[in-house]
Structures are given as structure tokens and as C-alpha cells.
N, C-alpha and C positions, 0 to 999 in steps of 0.2 A: 424459392429460388429455382429449383428444377435442375435438369442436366445441362451441361455446357460442353461444347467442343473447344479445345484450345490447341495451339500449335506448339510443338516441342522441336527445337532445332538441334541438330547433331552437336553443334557447339555454339557458344555464345558469340554474338557479334557486338563489339564495343559500340555503345551509343544507340543500339537498336532496342526500342521498346516493343516487346513481344506480347504485351497485354492485349487481350481480346475478350470481349464479353462472352461470346460463344453460345449464349442462350437461344438466340434466334436460329443459329445453325442447327442446334439440337432439335428444336421444335419443328423446323422445316426440312430436315435432312431427307425424308422420303420424297418430298416433291422436288427438292434440289437434285437429288439423284436421278429422278425420272427425267427432269429437264436436261441434265448432263447427258444421259443416254440418248435422248432425242436429238441433241445437237452433235453427238459423236465424240464426246470427251469422257474421260474417266470420272465416275461418280465420286463425290467427296467422301462417302463412307468407305471407299476402298483405300483411302489414305490413313485409316485408323490402325494403330498398332500400339500395344501396351505390353510392357514387360511384366513379370510376375509380381513385383513389388507394387507397381501402379494398379494392377488389377486387384490386388489384395486391399489397397487403399480405398478403392471404389466399392468392392463387393464385401469386404470384411471376411467373416468366417465362411460366407457362401462361396468364396473363391477356392476353398480347400477341395482338392481333388480334380480341379479343372486343369487340363493340360494346356499350357500356354505356348503358342508358337514363338519362335525367336522374334525379337523386336526388329521391325523393318524400318528403314529410312527410305524416303522417296525423293525423287528429283524435284527440286524447287521449281524448275522450268515446267514440269508436267503439272504440278499443282497450280502453278500460275496460269497455265492454259485453261484448266477447268474453271478457276475463279473468274478469269476474264471473260470466258464464254458465258458464264452464269450472269455476270454483271450486265451483259447485253440483253438479257431476257426479262420481260416484265414479270414473269412468274417468280422471279427471285427477289422482288421488291421487299417482302417481309424480312429478308435477311440481308438487306443492302448494307447496313452499317458493318455487320460482321464480315461480309464479303470484301468490303473496302479495306478493312483492317487486315484481312488475309492477304489481299493484294500488296499492301504496303510491306508486310512482313516477308512474304515470299519473293517479292521483287528484290529486296536487299539480300535475302538468302541466295537467290539465283546469281546475283552479282559476285558473291563470295564462294560460289559453288559448294554451298552447304546444304546437306539433306535435311529432311524434316519428316514429321508424322503428326497426325492428330491424336490426342488423347481425350478421354471423356472425364469430366468431373461431375459428381452428383452432390 
């Protein structure tokens, strides 16, 4: 299965399915970040934030002793700008399905002024 990136919203939006495979985002994150920088938008990996509990879920006992910064929420509009810029680039083709799901989720979050962040699942 491997690692996956997924979106966590500040609060639930009735009727919005936030499911996202996220595997292709995780596999392609370095090239997507490079593309984002090249076109002048914030890289996807900069939207990653996890609280102590989420980090422990991912790392287990390896999380002991790691200082975790406070959980950050990001503007859905800023995330949407990155995703839409990436959708215009042929280099993003391997993650196209995940990026389209991100666009769908973040569009609705932006309409409701709800923040978000990426988390990682392994």
C-alpha cells in the first residue's frame, strides 16, 4: 500500500466526501513540489501538519521524544491555487486523479472558509 497524503479539514462540511487515495501524491511529492516552485506557488509538502497523536499513529514508538510543532491549518484558497497550478502541468500527470480530488475538496472548503492541512498515512 505505501504512504498516502490525505486532506483533513478544520471542521466537517455536510455532504462533502473528503476521501482521497493520496498514494500518487505521496509517490510524486518531490516532483510535484519542484513543479510548484517552478511555477511560483507553495509546494504541497508545505501544507503538511500533524498533531502529536497523528504522528504517534504513523510512527508508533519511534515518535517518542520528537518535538511536534503545533498543528497548522492552511487557507483552502492557497491550497487550491497550488493544486490548480499543478493540474495545468504535464509533469503532474501521474498524480492527476489525486490532484482532482484535492481540487474538489478544497473548492468546497474555500466556499465555506474552512482551513485544512495534509496528513500522511502509512
